[in-house]
C-alpha positions as CSV (number, residue, x, y, z in Angstrom):
1,M,0.0,0.0,0.0
2,N,1.3,3.4,-0.8
3,A,-1.0,6.4,0.1
4,H,0.2,9.9,-0.7
5,A,-1.6,13.1,0.3
6,N,-0.7,16.7,-0.3
7,V,-2.1,18.8,2.6
8,L,-2.2,22.5,1.9
9,H,-2.2,25.3,4.5
10,R,-1.6,28.3,2.2
11,S,-3.5,30.0,-0.5
12,G,-2.3,30.5,-4.1
13,R,-3.4,30.6,-7.7
14,L,-3.0,27.8,-10.2
15,T,-2.4,28.0,-13.9
16,S,-4.6,26.1,-16.3
17,L,-2.0,23.4,-16.7
18,E,-1.8,23.0,-12.9
19,R,-5.5,22.8,-12.6
20,E,-5.6,20.0,-15.3
21,E,-2.9,18.1,-13.4
22,V,-4.7,18.4,-10.1
23,A,-7.9,17.2,-11.7
24,S,-6.2,14.2,-13.4
25,R,-4.4,13.0,-10.3
26,T,-7.0,13.7,-7.6
27,G,-10.5,14.2,-9.1
28,F,-10.6,17.6,-7.5
29,I,-11.3,20.4,-9.9
30,P,-9.9,23.8,-8.7
31,K,-12.1,26.8,-9.3
32,E,-11.1,29.2,-12.1
33,N,-11.3,32.2,-9.9
34,G,-9.1,31.0,-7.2
35,W,-7.6,28.1,-5.2
36,N,-9.4,26.5,-2.3
37,P,-6.6,24.9,-0.2
38,E,-8.9,23.8,2.7
39,E,-11.3,21.9,0.4
40,F,-8.4,20.3,-1.5
41,A,-6.8,19.3,1.9
42,R,-10.1,17.9,3.1
43,Q,-10.4,15.7,0.0
44,Q,-6.8,14.6,0.2
45,I,-7.2,13.6,3.8
46,R,-10.4,11.8,3.1
47,G,-8.7,9.9,0.3
48,L,-5.8,9.0,2.5
49,V,-8.2,7.7,5.2
50,R,-10.1,5.5,2.8
51,Q,-7.0,4.0,1.3
52,V,-5.1,3.4,4.5
53,F,-8.0,2.1,6.7
54,F,-10.6,0.8,4.2
55,G,-8.6,0.0,1.0
56,N,-8.3,-3.5,-0.5
57,D,-5.0,-4.1,1.4
58,S,-6.2,-2.6,4.7
59,A,-7.6,-5.6,6.5
60,G,-6.7,-5.3,10.2
61,M,-5.4,-1.8,9.8
62,K,-6.4,-0.2,13.2
63,Q,-3.5,1.6,14.7
64,V,-1.4,3.9,12.5
65,V,1.5,6.0,13.6
66,F,2.3,9.4,12.1
67,T,5.9,10.8,12.3
68,A,8.0,13.5,10.7
69,V,11.6,14.1,9.9
70,E,12.0,17.3,11.8
71,A,10.6,18.0,15.3
72,N,8.9,21.2,14.3
73,T,6.6,19.7,11.7
74,D,3.0,19.9,12.6
75,V,2.2,16.2,13.0
76,A,-0.4,16.8,15.7
77,G,-2.5,18.9,13.2
78,I,-2.3,16.2,10.6
79,C,-3.3,13.5,13.1
80,E,-6.3,15.7,14.2
81,R,-7.6,16.0,10.7
82,V,-7.0,12.3,9.9
83,G,-8.8,11.2,13.1
84,K,-11.8,13.4,12.5
85,A,-12.0,12.3,8.8
86,L,-11.8,8.7,9.9
87,A,-14.6,9.1,12.4
88,L,-16.9,10.3,9.6
89,E,-16.2,7.0,7.7
90,T,-17.1,4.6,10.5
91,R,-19.3,4.2,13.6
92,A,-16.4,2.6,15.5
93,H,-14.6,4.6,18.2
94,V,-11.5,6.5,17.1
95,A,-8.6,7.8,19.2
96,I,-6.5,10.8,18.2
97,V,-3.4,10.1,20.3
98,R,-1.4,13.1,21.2
99,R,2.3,13.0,22.2
100,E,2.6,16.4,23.9
101,H,5.9,17.2,25.7
102,Q,5.7,17.3,29.4
103,S,5.8,20.7,31.1
104,A,8.6,21.4,33.5
105,G,7.9,20.5,37.1
106,R,4.7,18.7,36.2
107,K,4.3,15.0,36.9
108,N,2.4,13.0,34.3
109,V,0.8,9.7,35.2
110,R,0.8,7.0,32.6
111,F,-2.7,7.2,31.1
112,S,-3.0,3.5,30.6
113,L,-3.0,2.9,34.4
114,D,-6.5,4.3,34.3
115,P,-8.7,1.5,32.9
116,R,-11.0,4.2,31.5
117,I,-8.9,6.0,29.0
118,K,-12.0,7.8,27.6
119,S,-12.6,9.4,31.0
120,R,-9.3,11.2,30.7
121,S,-9.7,12.1,27.1
122,K,-11.7,14.9,25.3
123,Q,-14.6,13.7,23.3
124,L,-14.6,15.7,20.1
125,S,-17.8,14.2,18.6
126,G,-19.9,11.1,19.0
127,N,-17.2,8.6,18.2
128,V,-13.8,10.4,18.3
129,W,-11.7,11.2,21.3
130,R,-8.4,13.2,21.7
131,V,-6.2,11.2,24.0
132,P,-3.4,13.3,25.7
133,G,0.0,12.4,27.1
134,F,0.5,9.1,25.3
135,G,3.4,7.2,26.8
136,L,4.7,10.0,29.0
137,G,4.4,8.1,32.3
138,E,7.0,8.6,35.0
139,G,8.1,6.1,37.5
140,T,6.6,3.3,35.5
141,E,8.8,0.2,35.0
142,G,10.2,-0.2,31.6
143,V,9.2,3.2,30.2
144,G,10.2,3.5,26.5
145,T,10.8,-0.3,26.0
146,A,9.1,-2.4,23.4
147,H,7.1,-4.1,26.2
148,Y,6.0,-0.8,27.6
149,W,4.7,0.4,24.2
150,L,3.0,-2.9,23.5
151,S,1.1,-2.4,26.8
152,C,0.2,1.1,25.9
153,L,-1.1,0.0,22.4
154,A,-3.0,-2.8,24.0
155,D,-4.7,-0.4,26.4
156,L,-5.8,1.7,23.5
157,R,-7.1,-1.3,21.6
158,N,-9.3,-2.2,24.6
159,E,-11.3,1.0,24.2
160,F,-10.9,2.2,20.6
161,E,-11.3,0.3,17.4
162,Y,-9.0,2.8,15.6
163,A,-6.1,4.9,16.8
164,V,-4.3,7.7,14.9
165,I,-1.0,8.1,16.9
166,Q,1.4,11.0,16.9
167,A,4.9,9.8,17.4
168,P,8.1,11.9,18.0
169,A,10.0,13.0,15.0
170,A,11.8,10.0,13.4
171,G,14.8,12.2,12.7
172,V,15.4,12.9,16.4
173,S,13.9,9.9,18.3
174,S,14.0,6.1,17.9
175,E,10.5,5.9,19.5
176,A,8.9,6.5,16.1
177,A,10.5,3.4,14.6
178,M,9.6,1.3,17.6
179,L,6.0,2.5,17.6
180,G,5.8,2.0,13.8
181,Q,7.0,-1.6,14.2
182,L,4.5,-2.4,17.0
183,A,1.5,-0.7,15.5
184,D,0.0,-1.6,12.1
185,G,2.1,0.8,10.1
186,V,3.5,4.3,9.9
187,I,2.9,7.4,7.7
188,L,5.8,9.9,7.2
189,V,4.9,13.6,7.2
190,L,7.1,15.8,5.1
191,E,7.1,19.6,5.2
192,A,7.4,21.4,1.8
193,H,10.3,23.9,1.6
194,T,11.8,22.5,4.8
195,T,12.3,18.8,4.7
196,R,15.4,17.9,2.7
197,K,14.9,15.1,0.1
198,A,18.1,13.3,1.3
199,A,16.9,13.4,4.9
200,A,13.5,12.1,4.0
201,R,14.9,9.3,2.0
202,K,17.2,8.2,4.8
203,I,14.3,8.3,7.4
204,K,12.1,6.3,5.0
205,E,14.7,3.6,4.5
206,S,15.3,3.4,8.2
207,L,11.6,3.2,9.1
208,G,11.0,0.7,6.3
209,A,13.6,-1.7,7.6
210,Q,11.6,-2.1,10.8
211,S,8.0,-1.2,10.1
212,R,5.4,-1.0,7.3
213,I,5.3,2.4,5.6
214,L,1.8,3.1,4.5
215,G,2.3,6.4,2.8
216,I,3.7,10.0,2.8
217,V,1.9,13.2,3.6
218,L,3.3,16.5,2.3
219,T,2.2,19.6,4.2
220,E,2.7,23.4,3.9
221,R,2.6,23.4,0.1
222,R,1.2,26.2,-2.0
223,F,0.1,23.8,-4.8
224,P,0.3,20.1,-5.3
225,V,3.7,18.7,-6.0
226,P,3.8,16.4,-9.1
227,E,4.2,12.9,-7.8
228,R,7.3,12.4,-10.0
229,I,9.3,14.7,-7.7
230,Y,8.8,12.5,-4.7
231,R,8.3,9.1,-6.2
232,R,12.0,8.1,-5.7
233,L,11.9,8.7,-1.9
């Protein structure tokens, strides 16, 4: 499986040739009088969700990890959009799992010690919850080990049929590779104009050696990048 999505956060105008290219690749037809990045992003996310979780090769795809190359890439925002889009496609319960950094001087209890994860999460709509502080427990035996992460993922699975998991940046932490290996797969988030192609290729090869790479998301782009530019990653 290889799912690609261009997620746009900026406005811009397209030439007629660019509009034709977008329409041929995505089925989305940009308006003649301007570019609608939010609508295009919504359709791209929806397509990504359908291919990753409900495609022909998606049997058993329940827990998916999102990670970036650089630490400052907005993976949390992507996870939020994917989780909400996934919740619209199913009646099953969906977790958007956040990996916020712990504030100085604040003790964080491992959320999985509470058998009711939903009680500590924010319900965003009827079947989707935002789960904070994933894996940030202190004083818990084996924190950061494969056994610890397996336990965390099992706790999630007990209450949620699907989980969209934000992992630390793969370029600065080995946790992303470990989570990708233990979950059903990983999606790499690249930031246009920031992520270097060589760095992205290196991270992809590293992750692919240990886990199943399901696709790539490109964010912060003014207009869709032709697939041929990134097809060699």
